[in-house]
N, CA, C and O atoms as a Tinker XYZ file with bonds, in Angstrom:
   264  protein
     1  N    131.838000  108.159000  118.452000    73     2
     2  CA   132.354000  109.510000  119.259000    64     1     3
     3  C    133.137000  109.293000  120.423000    63     2     4     5
     4  O    132.532000  108.743000  121.343000    81     3
     5  N    134.592000  109.649000  120.663000    73     3     6
     6  CA   135.533000  109.234000  121.434000    64     5     7
     7  C    135.065000  110.088000  122.853000    63     6     8     9
     8  O    134.382000  111.106000  122.749000    81     7
     9  N    135.365000  109.730000  123.758000    73     7    10
    10  CA   134.912000  109.886000  125.124000    64     9    11
    11  C    135.804000  111.264000  125.253000    63    10    12    13
    12  O    134.907000  111.837000  125.872000    81    11
    13  N    136.526000  111.966000  125.199000    73    11    14
    14  CA   137.390000  113.106000  125.145000    64    13    15
    15  C    136.441000  113.790000  124.035000    63    14    16    17
    16  O    136.519000  114.995000  124.278000    81    15
    17  N    135.673000  113.621000  123.052000    73    15    18
    18  CA   135.739000  114.051000  121.972000    64    17    19
    19  C    133.568000  114.398000  122.718000    63    18    20    21
    20  O    132.841000  115.313000  122.333000    81    19
    21  N    133.269000  113.505000  123.567000    73    19    22
    22  CA   131.985000  113.744000  123.902000    64    21    23
    23  C    132.440000  114.755000  125.275000    63    22    24    25
    24  O    131.640000  115.582000  125.712000    81    23
    25  N    133.444000  114.620000  125.716000    73    23    26
    26  CA   133.845000  115.136000  127.546000    64    25    27
    27  C    133.445000  117.274000  126.540000    63    26    28    29
    28  O    132.611000  118.178000  126.583000    81    27
    29  N    134.842000  116.892000  125.787000    73    27    30
    30  CA   135.018000  118.071000  124.891000    64    29    31
    31  C    133.474000  118.937000  124.707000    63    30    32    33
    32  O    133.269000  119.913000  125.428000    81    31
    33  N    132.580000  118.553000  123.837000    73    31    34
    34  CA   131.230000  119.186000  123.179000    64    33    35
    35  C    130.423000  119.052000  124.654000    63    34    36    37
    36  O    129.655000  120.011000  124.582000    81    35
    37  N    130.182000  118.441000  125.873000    73    35    38
    38  CA   129.444000  118.767000  127.281000    64    37    39
    39  C    129.777000  119.849000  127.981000    63    38    40    41
    40  O    128.944000  120.490000  128.622000    81    39
    41  N    131.120000  120.172000  127.917000    73    39    42
    42  CA   132.076000  120.682000  128.817000    64    41    43
    43  C    131.723000  122.406000  127.429000    63    42    44    45
    44  O    131.126000  123.445000  127.709000    81    43
    45  N    132.209000  122.121000  126.420000    73    43    46
    46  CA   131.835000  123.979000  125.367000    64    45    47
    47  C    130.190000  124.001000  125.799000    63    46    48    49
    48  O    129.841000  125.077000  126.284000    81    47
    49  N    128.853000  122.689000  125.663000    73    47    50
    50  CA   127.769000  123.215000  125.714000    64    49    51
    51  C    127.338000  123.651000  127.615000    63    50    52    53
    52  O    126.530000  124.569000  127.758000    81    51
    53  N    127.676000  123.241000  128.397000    73    51    54
    54  CA   127.273000  123.128000  129.793000    64    53    55
    55  C    128.324000  123.555000  130.597000    63    54    56    57
    56  O    128.125000  123.462000  131.808000    81    55
    57  N    129.657000  124.110000  130.136000    73    55    58
    58  CA   130.296000  125.274000  130.663000    64    57    59
    59  C    131.571000  124.452000  131.974000    63    58    60    61
    60  O    132.621000  124.854000  132.475000    81    59
    61  N    130.639000  122.982000  132.126000    73    59    62
    62  CA   131.724000  122.430000  133.085000    64    61    63
    63  C    130.851000  121.092000  132.874000    63    62    64    65
    64  O    129.720000  120.861000  132.446000    81    63
    65  N    132.152000  120.153000  133.491000    73    63    66
    66  CA   132.021000  118.714000  133.999000    64    65    67
    67  C    132.056000  118.810000  135.136000    63    66    68    69
    68  O    132.451000  119.836000  135.689000    81    67
    69  N    131.564000  117.538000  135.899000    73    67    70
    70  CA   131.631000  117.109000  137.589000    64    69    71
    71  C    131.381000  115.714000  136.678000    63    70    72    73
    72  O    130.843000  115.525000  135.586000    81    71
    73  N    132.321000  114.437000  138.094000    73    71    74
    74  CA   132.506000  113.108000  137.746000    64    73    75
    75  C    130.975000  112.876000  137.656000    63    74    76    77
    76  O    130.544000  112.455000  136.582000    81    75
    77  N    130.053000  113.122000  138.740000    73    75    78
    78  CA   128.468000  112.897000  138.708000    64    77    79
    79  C    127.904000  112.394000  137.403000    63    78    80    81
    80  O    127.574000  111.286000  136.979000    81    79
    81  N    127.925000  114.394000  136.628000    73    79    82
    82  CA   127.844000  114.406000  135.066000    64    81    83
    83  C    128.322000  113.511000  134.180000    63    82    84    85
    84  O    127.580000  113.168000  133.260000    81    83
    85  N    129.469000  113.037000  134.269000    73    83    86
    86  CA   129.963000  111.964000  133.276000    64    85    87
    87  C    129.273000  110.763000  133.238000    63    86    88    89
    88  O    129.083000  110.182000  132.169000    81    87
    89  N    128.811000  110.261000  134.487000    73    87    90
    90  CA   128.497000  109.285000  135.196000    64    89    91
    91  C    127.513000  109.052000  134.189000    63    90    92    93
    92  O    127.614000  108.382000  133.161000    81    91
    93  N    126.209000  109.931000  134.788000    73    91    94
    94  CA   124.746000  109.737000  134.647000    64    93    95
    95  C    124.899000  110.687000  132.800000    63    94    96    97
    96  O    125.026000  109.999000  131.788000    81    95
    97  N    124.865000  111.824000  132.742000    73    95    98
    98  CA   124.896000  112.007000  130.956000    64    97    99
    99  C    125.085000  111.062000  129.739000    63    98   100   101
   100  O    124.340000  110.492000  128.942000    81    99
   101  N    127.302000  111.217000  130.102000    73    99   102
   102  CA   127.943000  110.323000  129.681000    64   101   103
   103  C    127.619000  109.265000  129.292000    63   102   104   105
   104  O    126.993000  108.992000  128.268000    81   103
   105  N    128.148000  108.384000  130.331000    73   103   106
   106  CA   128.173000  106.905000  130.862000    64   105   107
   107  C    129.642000  107.156000  130.735000    63   106   108   109
   108  O    130.113000  106.508000  129.800000    81   107
   109  N    130.270000  107.679000  131.193000    73   107   110
   110  CA   131.703000  107.540000  131.419000    64   109   111
   111  C    131.901000  107.387000  132.962000    63   110   112   113
   112  O    131.726000  108.077000  133.966000    81   111
   113  N    132.327000  106.210000  132.668000    73   111   114
   114  CA   133.195000  106.365000  134.714000    64   113   115
   115  C    134.564000  106.788000  134.816000    63   114   116   117
   116  O    134.737000  107.409000  135.865000    81   115
   117  N    135.481000  106.695000  134.196000    73   115   118
   118  CA   136.748000  107.225000  134.847000    64   117   119
   119  C    137.069000  108.897000  134.179000    63   118   120   121
   120  O    138.288000  109.060000  134.244000    81   119
   121  N    136.734000  109.514000  133.883000    73   119   122
   122  CA   136.577000  111.395000  133.974000    64   121   123
   123  C    137.876000  112.190000  134.316000    63   122   124   125
   124  O    138.225000  113.271000  133.843000    81   123
   125  N    138.499000  111.439000  135.218000    73   123   126
   126  CA   140.124000  112.005000  135.851000    64   125   127
   127  C    140.329000  111.977000  134.494000    63   126   128   129
   128  O    140.145000  112.993000  133.824000    81   127
   129  N    140.843000  110.484000  133.789000    73   127   130
   130  CA   141.282000  110.126000  132.637000    64   129   131
   131  C    141.046000  110.461000  131.439000    63   130   132   133
   132  O    141.737000  110.369000  130.425000    81   131
   133  N    140.111000  110.821000  131.602000    73   131   134
   134  CA   139.496000  112.058000  129.694000    64   133   135
   135  C    140.193000  113.067000  129.830000    63   134   136   137
   136  O    141.000000  113.395000  128.960000    81   135
   137  N    139.958000  113.980000  131.314000    73   135   138
   138  CA   140.427000  115.047000  131.362000    64   137   139
   139  C    142.131000  114.717000  131.021000    63   138   140   141
   140  O    142.622000  115.431000  130.146000    81   139
   141  N    142.694000  114.070000  131.423000    73   139   142
   142  CA   144.279000  114.239000  131.626000    64   141   143
   143  C    144.796000  114.419000  130.053000    63   142   144   145
   144  O    145.631000  115.195000  129.589000    81   143
   145  N    143.755000  113.122000  129.239000    73   143   146
   146  CA   144.456000  113.417000  127.673000    64   145   147
   147  C    144.041000  114.644000  127.330000    63   146   148   149
   148  O    144.858000  115.513000  127.028000    81   147
   149  N    142.371000  114.923000  127.334000    73   147   150
   150  CA   142.455000  116.071000  127.096000    64   149   151
   151  C    142.981000  117.730000  127.523000    63   150   152   153
   152  O    142.589000  118.826000  127.125000    81   151
   153  N    144.062000  117.319000  128.531000    73   151   154
   154  CA   144.943000  118.350000  128.663000    64   153   155
   155  C    146.100000  118.807000  128.760000    63   154   156   157
   156  O    146.726000  119.686000  129.353000    81   155
   157  N    146.376000  117.162000  127.285000    73   155   158
   158  CA   146.794000  117.786000  126.607000    64   157   159
   159  C    147.351000  118.237000  125.137000    63   158   160   161
   160  O    148.220000  117.981000  124.303000    81   159
   161  N    146.359000  118.996000  125.381000    73   159   162
   162  CA   145.976000  120.113000  123.962000    64   161   163
   163  C    145.026000  121.316000  124.767000    63   162   164   165
   164  O    145.247000  122.526000  124.824000    81   163
   165  N    144.022000  120.619000  125.295000    73   163   166
   166  CA   143.385000  121.907000  125.848000    64   165   167
   167  C    143.953000  122.887000  126.911000    63   166   168   169
   168  O    145.181000  122.871000  126.824000    81   167
   169  N    143.498000  123.785000  127.942000    73   167   170
   170  CA   143.558000  124.385000  128.766000    64   169   171
   171  C    142.432000  124.046000  129.585000    63   170   172   173
   172  O    141.346000  124.624000  129.529000    81   171
   173  N    142.786000  122.871000  130.527000    73   171   174
   174  CA   141.668000  122.711000  131.495000    64   173   175
   175  C    141.732000  123.280000  133.144000    63   174   176   177
   176  O    142.597000  122.831000  133.895000    81   175
   177  N    140.772000  124.264000  133.600000    73   175   178
   178  CA   140.842000  124.158000  134.680000    64   177   179
   179  C    140.347000  122.993000  135.924000    63   178   180   181
   180  O    139.520000  122.155000  135.565000    81   179
   181  N    140.642000  122.963000  136.770000    73   179   182
   182  CA   139.513000  122.494000  138.155000    64   181   183
   183  C    139.385000  123.334000  138.813000    63   182   184   185
   184  O    140.095000  124.322000  139.000000    81   183
   185  N    138.388000  123.004000  139.267000    73   183   186
   186  CA   137.885000  123.541000  140.606000    64   185   187
   187  C    136.997000  123.315000  141.560000    63   186   188   189
   188  O    135.816000  123.210000  141.231000    81   187
   189  N    137.354000  123.203000  142.838000    73   187   190
   190  CA   136.906000  121.959000  143.718000    64   189   191
   191  C    135.589000  123.072000  144.422000    63   190   192   193
   192  O    135.511000  124.225000  144.845000    81   191
   193  N    134.593000  121.754000  144.195000    73   191   194
   194  CA   133.059000  122.801000  145.321000    64   193   195
   195  C    132.966000  121.566000  146.673000    63   194   196   197
   196  O    133.334000  120.395000  146.586000    81   195
   197  N    132.503000  122.087000  147.606000    73   195   198
   198  CA   132.245000  121.540000  148.750000    64   197   199
   199  C    130.773000  122.295000  148.897000    63   198   200   201
   200  O    130.464000  123.417000  148.494000    81   199
   201  N    129.753000  121.063000  149.791000    73   199   202
   202  CA   129.074000  121.329000  150.502000    64   201   203
   203  C    128.961000  120.989000  151.645000    63   202   204   205
   204  O    129.749000  120.089000  151.939000    81   203
   205  N    128.028000  121.461000  152.797000    73   203   206
   206  CA   128.330000  120.350000  154.240000    64   205   207
   207  C    126.963000  120.066000  154.294000    63   206   208   209
   208  O    126.042000  120.854000  154.081000    81   207
   209  N    126.848000  118.049000  154.808000    73   207   210
   210  CA   125.924000  117.638000  154.619000    64   209   211
   211  C    126.070000  116.881000  156.115000    63   210   212   213
   212  O    127.204000  116.509000  156.420000    81   211
   213  N    125.027000  116.649000  157.010000    73   211   214
   214  CA   125.121000  116.452000  158.065000    64   213   215
   215  C    126.682000  115.782000  158.516000    63   214   216   217
   216  O    127.344000  114.756000  158.671000    81   215
   217  N    126.650000  117.579000  158.592000    73   215   218
   218  CA   127.859000  117.772000  159.685000    64   217   219
   219  C    129.809000  117.353000  159.161000    63   218   220   221
   220  O    130.870000  117.300000  159.782000    81   219
   221  N    129.338000  117.122000  157.562000    73   219   222
   222  CA   130.502000  116.111000  156.518000    64   221   223
   223  C    130.736000  117.269000  155.417000    63   222   224   225
   224  O    129.985000  118.015000  154.789000    81   223
   225  N    131.737000  117.127000  155.461000    73   223   226
   226  CA   132.212000  118.128000  154.036000    64   225   227
   227  C    132.583000  116.787000  152.888000    63   226   228   229
   228  O    133.452000  115.920000  152.797000    81   227
   229  N    131.123000  117.295000  151.961000    73   227   230
   230  CA   131.213000  117.046000  150.783000    64   229   231
   231  C    131.736000  117.525000  149.320000    63   230   232   233
   232  O    131.213000  118.417000  148.653000    81   231
   233  N    133.028000  116.649000  148.904000    73   231   234
   234  CA   133.819000  117.637000  147.829000    64   233   235
   235  C    134.038000  117.154000  146.261000    63   234   236   237
   236  O    134.735000  116.159000  146.064000    81   235
   237  N    133.500000  117.791000  145.252000    73   235   238
   238  CA   133.981000  117.211000  144.808000    64   237   239
   239  C    134.627000  118.239000  143.579000    63   238   240   241
   240  O    134.807000  119.431000  143.827000    81   239
   241  N    134.967000  117.636000  142.186000    73   239   242
   242  CA   135.925000  118.805000  141.213000    64   241   243
   243  C    134.696000  118.551000  140.461000    63   242   244   245
   244  O    133.692000  117.838000  140.445000    81   243
   245  N    135.504000  119.837000  139.626000    73   243   246
   246  CA   134.535000  120.209000  137.913000    64   245   247
   247  C    135.837000  121.068000  137.468000    63   246   248   249
   248  O    136.790000  121.771000  137.804000    81   247
   249  N    134.958000  120.318000  136.239000    73   247   250
   250  CA   136.342000  120.484000  135.124000    64   249   251
   251  C    135.710000  121.701000  133.863000    63   250   252   253
   252  O    134.576000  121.766000  133.389000    81   251
   253  N    136.788000  122.476000  133.608000    73   251   254
   254  CA   135.735000  123.841000  132.802000    64   253   255
   255  C    137.157000  124.276000  132.042000    63   254   256   257
   256  O    138.221000  124.545000  132.598000    81   255
   257  N    136.894000  124.267000  130.726000    73   255   258
   258  CA   137.833000  124.414000  129.651000    64   257   259
   259  C    138.062000  126.450000  130.170000    63   258   260   261
   260  O    137.316000  127.374000  130.494000    81   259
   261  N    139.248000  126.278000  129.998000    73   259   262
   262  CA   139.615000  128.432000  129.999000    64   261   263
   263  C    139.492000  128.788000  128.496000    63   262   264
   264  O    139.644000  129.952000  128.123000    81   263
């Protein structure tokens, strides 16, 4: 199964994917590159999430199929 197929399957079953999930669940380290290739065929949105930790803003991207 290709990385694109793995990410697509994960997004369909979980609703979205983050870099952390891609690394820990799928062992994919370059999620943005996979998303870039998938966007040629699928409509994928990026939602930026954040939380405050020790007074610092921690931000990450979450990718979802539209």
